[in-house]
C-alpha positions in Angstrom: -165.8 -33.2 -85.1 -166.1 -32.9 -81.3 -163.7 -35.8 -80.8 -161.2 -34.4 -83.2 -161.4 -31.0 -81.5 -161.0 -32.6 -78.1 -157.9 -34.5 -79.3 -156.2 -31.4 -80.6 -156.9 -29.7 -77.2 -155.3 -32.6 -75.4 -152.2 -32.5 -77.5 -151.9 -28.8 -77.0 -152.2 -29.3 -73.2 -149.6 -32.0 -73.2 -147.2 -29.8 -75.2 -147.7 -27.0 -72.7 -147.0 -29.4 -69.9 -143.8 -30.6 -71.6 -142.7 -27.1 -72.3 -143.2 -26.1 -68.7 -141.3 -29.1 -67.5 -138.5 -28.5 -69.9 -138.4 -24.9 -68.8 -138.3 -25.9 -65.1 -135.6 -28.5 -65.9 -133.5 -25.8 -67.6 -134.0 -23.6 -64.5 -133.0 -26.4 -62.2 -130.0 -27.2 -64.4 -128.9 -23.6 -64.4 -129.3 -23.4 -60.6 -127.4 -26.7 -60.2 -124.6 -25.4 -62.4 -124.5 -22.1 -60.4 -124.4 -24.1 -57.2 -121.7 -26.4 -58.5 -119.7 -23.4 -59.6 -120.2 -21.8 -56.2 -119.1 -25.0 -54.5 -116.0 -25.3 -56.8 -115.2 -21.6 -56.1 -115.6 -22.1 -52.4 -113.5 -25.3 -52.5 -110.8 -23.4 -54.4 -110.9 -20.6 -51.9 -110.7 -23.0 -49.0 -107.8 -24.8 -50.6 -106.1 -21.5 -51.3 -106.5 -20.5 -47.7 -105.3 -23.8 -46.5 -102.2 -23.5 -48.7 -101.6 -20.0 -47.5 -102.0 -21.0 -43.9 -99.5 -23.8 -44.4 -97.1 -21.5 -46.1 -97.3 -19.0 -43.3 -96.5 -21.7 -40.8 -93.5 -22.6 -43.0 -92.5 -19.0 -43.0 -92.5 -18.9 -39.2 -90.4 -22.1 -39.0 -87.9 -20.8 -41.6 -87.3 -17.4 -40.0 -86.9 -19.0 -36.6 -84.1 -21.3 -37.8 -81.3 -18.8 -37.6 -80.2 -16.0 -35.3 -78.4 -14.0 -38.1 -80.4 -11.4 -39.9 -78.8 -12.0 -43.3 -79.5 -15.8 -43.0 -83.1 -15.1 -42.1 -83.6 -12.9 -45.1 -81.9 -15.3 -47.5 -83.9 -18.2 -46.2 -87.1 -16.3 -46.6 -86.3 -15.3 -50.2 -85.4 -19.0 -51.0 -88.7 -20.2 -49.5 -90.8 -17.7 -51.4 -89.2 -18.5 -54.7 -89.2 -22.2 -54.2 -92.9 -22.4 -53.3 -93.9 -20.2 -56.3 -95.3 -17.4 -54.3 -93.1 -15.1 -56.4 -90.9 -15.4 -59.4 -88.2 -13.4 -57.6 -88.0 -11.8 -54.2 -85.7 -9.6 -52.1 -85.5 -8.3 -48.5 -84.4 -4.8 -47.9 -83.0 -4.5 -44.4 -82.6 -1.2 -42.5 -79.4 -0.8 -40.5 -79.0 1.4 -37.4 -78.1 4.4 -39.7 -81.4 3.8 -41.6 -79.5 2.6 -44.7 -81.2 -0.1 -46.9 -79.3 -3.3 -47.7 -80.7 -5.8 -50.2 -80.6 -9.5 -49.6 -79.6 -11.9 -51.0 -78.0 -9.8 -53.7 -76.8 -6.2 -53.2 -78.7 -3.4 -55.0 -79.9 0.2 -54.8 -83.5 0.9 -53.6 -85.8 2.5 -56.1 -88.6 5.0 -55.4 -91.1 2.3 -54.6 -88.9 0.8 -51.9 -88.3 4.2 -50.4 -92.0 5.0 -50.6 -92.8 2.0 -48.4 -90.1 3.0 -45.9 -91.5 6.6 -45.8 -95.2 5.7 -45.6 -95.1 2.2 -44.1 -97.8 1.2 -46.6 -97.8 -1.5 -49.3 -97.1 -0.6 -52.9 -98.4 -2.7 -55.7 -98.3 -2.8 -59.5 -99.0 -5.6 -62.0 -95.7 -7.3 -61.6 -94.5 -6.3 -58.1 -95.7 -5.9 -54.5 -93.8 -4.3 -51.7 -94.9 -4.4 -48.0 -93.2 -3.1 -44.9 -91.4 -5.5 -42.5 -92.6 -4.2 -39.1 -92.9 -5.3 -35.5 -95.1 -2.9 -33.6 -93.8 0.6 -34.2 -90.4 -0.6 -35.4 -89.7 -0.8 -39.2 -87.1 -3.3 -40.0 -87.2 -3.2 -43.8 -89.2 -4.0 -46.9 -90.3 -7.3 -48.4 -90.3 -7.2 -52.3 -92.0 -9.9 -54.4 -92.0 -10.0 -58.2 -94.1 -12.2 -60.4 -94.6 -12.5 -64.2 -97.9 -14.4 -64.7 -100.4 -13.9 -63.1 -99.4 -10.6 -61.7 -100.3 -9.2 -58.2 -103.5 -7.5 -57.3 -104.9 -5.7 -54.3 -106.4 -9.0 -53.0 -102.8 -10.3 -52.6 -101.8 -7.5 -50.2 -103.3 -9.1 -47.0 -101.5 -12.4 -47.6 -98.1 -10.8 -48.5 -98.5 -8.6 -45.4 -99.1 -11.7 -43.3 -95.9 -13.2 -44.7 -94.0 -9.9 -43.9 -95.4 -9.8 -40.4 -94.2 -13.3 -39.5 -90.9 -12.6 -41.2 -90.4 -9.4 -39.3 -90.6 -11.3 -36.0 -87.8 -13.6 -37.0 -85.7 -10.6 -38.2 -86.4 -8.7 -35.0 -85.3 -11.7 -32.9 -82.1 -12.2 -35.0 -81.3 -8.5 -34.6 -81.7 -8.6 -30.8 -79.5 -11.6 -30.6 -76.8 -10.1 -32.8 -76.8 -6.9 -30.8 -76.4 -8.8 -27.5 -73.8 -11.0 -29.0 -71.8 -8.0 -30.2 -72.1 -6.3 -26.8 -70.9 -9.4 -25.0 -68.1 -9.9 -27.4 -66.9 -6.3 -27.0 -67.1 -6.7 -23.2 -65.2 -9.9 -23.3 -62.4 -8.7 -25.6 -62.0 -5.5 -23.5 -61.4 -7.6 -20.4 -58.7 -9.9 -22.0 -55.3 -8.9 -20.8 -52.2 -7.6 -22.7 -49.4 -10.1 -22.3 -46.3 -8.7 -20.7 -43.7 -11.2 -19.7 -39.9 -11.5 -19.3 -37.7 -11.8 -22.4 -36.9 -15.5 -22.0 -40.6 -16.4 -22.0 -42.5 -16.2 -25.2 -46.3 -16.2 -25.1 -49.0 -16.4 -27.8 -52.7 -16.2 -26.9 -55.7 -16.5 -29.1 -59.4 -15.9 -28.4 -62.2 -16.7 -30.9 -65.8 -16.0 -30.0 -68.4 -18.5 -31.0 -69.5 -18.1 -34.6 -73.2 -18.4 -34.0 -75.9 -17.0 -31.8 -75.3 -15.5 -28.4 -72.6 -18.1 -27.7 -70.2 -15.5 -26.5 -69.2 -17.0 -23.2 -66.8 -16.9 -20.3 -63.5 -18.1 -21.7 -60.4 -16.2 -20.6 -56.6 -16.3 -20.3 -54.1 -14.4 -18.3 -50.3 -14.2 -17.8 -48.4 -11.8 -15.6 -45.2 -11.7 -13.5 -45.3 -11.4 -9.8 -42.8 -9.1 -8.0 -40.7 -12.1 -7.0 -40.2 -13.0 -10.7 -42.6 -15.9 -10.8 -44.8 -16.0 -13.9 -48.5 -16.9 -13.4 -50.5 -18.4 -16.3 -54.2 -19.0 -16.1 -56.9 -20.2 -18.5 -60.6 -20.6 -17.5 -64.1 -21.0 -18.7 -67.4 -19.9 -17.2 -70.4 -22.1 -17.9 -73.2 -20.6 -19.9 -73.1 -17.9 -22.5 -74.1 -14.3 -23.0 -73.6 -11.1 -21.0 -73.9 -12.8 -17.6 -71.1 -15.3 -18.4 -68.9 -12.5 -19.8 -69.4 -10.4 -16.6 -68.7 -13.3 -14.3 -65.6 -14.1 -16.4 -64.2 -10.6 -15.9 -64.7 -10.7 -12.2 -63.1 -14.2 -11.8 -60.2 -13.2 -14.0 -59.5 -10.2 -11.8 -59.9 -12.2 -8.6 -57.5 -14.9 -9.7 -54.9 -12.3 -10.7 -55.4 -10.5 -7.4 -55.0 -13.7 -5.3 -52.0 -14.9 -7.3 -50.3 -11.5 -7.2 -50.6 -11.6 -3.4 -48.3 -14.6 -3.5 -50.9 -17.4 -3.1 -50.0 -20.7 -4.8 -52.2 -22.2 -7.6 -54.3 -24.3 -5.2 -54.9 -21.6 -2.7 -55.7 -19.1 -5.5 -58.4 -21.5 -6.8 -59.8 -22.2 -3.3 -60.2 -18.5 -2.6 -61.8 -17.8 -6.0 -64.2 -20.7 -5.5 -65.3 -19.2 -2.2 -65.7 -15.8 -3.8 -67.9 -17.3 -6.7 -70.1 -19.1 -4.2 -70.7 -15.8 -2.3 -72.0 -14.2 -5.5 -74.9 -16.6 -5.6 -74.6 -17.0 -9.3 -76.0 -20.1 -11.0 -72.9 -20.2 -13.2 -69.9 -22.4 -12.5 -66.4 -22.1 -13.7 -63.4 -24.2 -14.6 -59.8 -22.9 -14.4 -56.2 -24.0 -14.3 -53.5 -21.9 -12.6 -49.8 -22.4 -13.1 -46.7 -20.8 -11.6 -43.4 -20.9 -13.5 -40.1 -20.1 -11.7 -37.8 -18.8 -14.5 -34.7 -19.3 -12.4 -35.2 -23.1 -12.0 -37.9 -24.1 -14.6 -40.1 -25.4 -11.8 -43.8 -25.3 -12.5 -46.6 -25.7 -10.0 -50.2 -26.0 -11.0 -53.7 -26.8 -9.8 -56.8 -27.6 -11.8 -60.5 -27.0 -10.9 -62.6 -29.0 -13.4 -60.6 -27.8 -16.4 -59.0 -29.8 -19.3 -55.4 -31.0 -18.8 -52.5 -28.9 -19.8 -50.2 -30.2 -22.6 -46.4 -29.8 -22.6 -44.2 -30.4 -25.7 -40.4 -30.9 -25.6 -38.0 -29.7 -28.2 -38.5 -33.0 -30.2 -42.2 -32.4 -30.2 -43.1 -35.2 -27.8 -46.3 -34.2 -25.9 -47.2 -35.1 -22.4 -50.4 -34.2 -20.6 -50.5 -32.9 -17.0 -53.6 -34.9 -16.3 -53.4 -35.5 -12.5 -56.8 -35.7 -10.8 -58.7 -32.4 -10.8 -60.8 -30.6 -8.2 -64.5 -30.0 -8.9 -65.7 -26.9 -10.8 -65.6 -23.6 -8.9 -68.9 -22.4 -7.6 -70.4 -25.8 -6.7 -72.3 -25.5 -3.4 -69.8 -27.3 -1.2 -66.2 -26.9 -0.1 -63.5 -29.2 -1.4 -59.8 -29.8 -1.3 -57.6 -28.7 -4.2 -54.4 -30.6 -4.8 -51.3 -28.8 -6.1 -48.8 -30.5 -8.4 -45.2 -29.8 -9.3 -42.9 -30.7 -12.2 -39.9 -29.3 -14.1 -39.9 -27.5 -17.4 -36.8 -27.8 -19.6 -35.5 -25.0 -21.8 -37.3 -24.9 -25.2 -40.4 -26.8 -23.9 -43.8 -25.4 -24.7 -46.9 -25.3 -22.6 -50.4 -25.3 -24.1 -53.4 -24.2 -22.1 -56.8 -24.0 -23.8 -60.6 -24.2 -23.3 -63.0 -26.9 -24.3 -64.2 -25.1 -27.5 -61.0 -26.2 -29.1 -61.7 -29.9 -28.6 -65.4 -30.5 -28.1 -67.6 -31.3 -31.1 -71.2 -32.5 -31.3 -70.1 -35.3 -33.6 -67.2 -36.7 -31.6 -66.2 -37.5 -28.0 -64.0 -35.1 -26.1 -61.4 -37.9 -25.8 -61.2 -37.9 -29.6 -60.7 -34.2 -29.6 -58.0 -34.4 -27.0 -56.1 -37.0 -29.0 -56.4 -34.9 -32.1 -55.1 -31.8 -30.3 -52.1 -33.7 -29.0 -51.2 -34.8 -32.5 -51.6 -31.2 -33.9 -49.6 -29.8 -31.0 -46.8 -32.3 -31.6 -46.6 -31.2 -35.3 -46.8 -27.5 -34.5 -44.7 -27.3 -31.3 -41.4 -26.6 -33.1 -42.7 -23.5 -34.8 -42.5 -20.0 -33.2 -45.4 -19.5 -30.7 -47.5 -17.2 -32.9 -47.2 -19.6 -35.9 -47.9 -22.6 -33.7 -51.0 -21.0 -32.3 -52.4 -20.2 -35.7 -51.6 -23.7 -37.0 -53.4 -25.3 -34.0 -56.5 -23.2 -34.6 -56.5 -24.0 -38.3 -56.0 -27.7 -37.8 -58.5 -28.0 -35.0 -61.3 -25.7 -36.3 -60.8 -25.6 -40.1 -63.3 -23.6 -41.9 -66.3 -24.8 -39.9 -68.2 -22.4 -37.7 -67.6 -23.3 -34.1 -70.5 -23.3 -31.6 -68.4 -22.3 -28.6 -65.7 -19.8 -27.7 -62.1 -20.9 -28.2 -59.2 -19.7 -26.1 -55.6 -20.9 -26.0 -52.5 -19.8 -24.3 -49.1 -21.0 -25.6 -45.9 -20.5 -23.6 -42.4 -21.4 -24.5 -39.5 -21.1 -22.1 -36.1 -20.2 -23.6 -33.7 -20.1 -20.7 -30.9 -18.7 -22.9 -33.1 -15.7 -23.9 -33.2 -16.6 -27.6 -36.4 -15.3 -29.1 -38.1 -16.9 -32.1 -37.3 -15.1 -35.3 -40.9 -14.1 -36.2 -41.8 -12.7 -32.8 -43.1 -9.1 -32.9 
């Protein structure tokens, strides 16, 4: 009996030991599952933060790729939708009159958009989140994101706000560039002259500012008649872009006109202007060509300081280049001789003066551009000057946005005083 009782006690003790071990095993398994779940959640959070950090870097690159506010907004919307951050997105931009404009598609702001503008605080609901686009105290607009499933929550606000903060910097930079560009363009256009020449000389001038960025530069043209009846034609280009180039351009244009009006020939006019530019201690240089035309004889004299050659087309459209050796650019830190050349212009011939924006392209050599211009000029030379100018611009520039200013001056001498039919 004692042995049987002892055996039962041993079995009971073993069962208790097994039960305790199984209970401990279940506890360890539960702890392990909780640990694994925590690690998975942590890994998912780390991956989410990595993806968001990479996306924010992509936002910074995207909004820095353009200097136009609309293009920045459109690129941001495309990026957000492409990467699945939102099903749909929009950027509401504030203009100087505090009006809201929706990009990329037009629309009218609702109460939520206006509330963000008024409070400068995010607004969220299940399907939409709106955050202010601000740089410091300046409110530029509102970023609106929409998503079907899953919706937005309060935990999405910090991330979307970070997207908005980086986007706002790109929009601010684009706005500043656009304002400076507009100011420089207005200044440059205000300084361009009104053409006033004798009846038997028909002029057409065109000026197109660069299509992108602050590439408003120092291109100019001028044409006037001296008291002795000589007509002076000039075209020039200041290196660099922006307000400084536009200001230097205006000063050089006035100086060239003043020296030429005093009776100085083309070479002496350029020499005096070169000395003047050196005295301003500006880092900018300038090219220019100055031409005198005696209407009584058709004689032309010209001098060229680092500028592209002038083209002349006869009545039959044959084009020749006045490509004698040039002097260096004006403003270089040394003195130099400037040669003056002379030739005759026949009645009905047309002179074409221009700046490098008409012929220079990143994808081709300037010689290729010059050859192309000669062909286009040959085909257009027989048309009235205004029509010829427009055709040259259309053929040379097409619909592509040009990266530099473009300036041309077209002059036709009709010794018999017959004006083209479409002249205004």
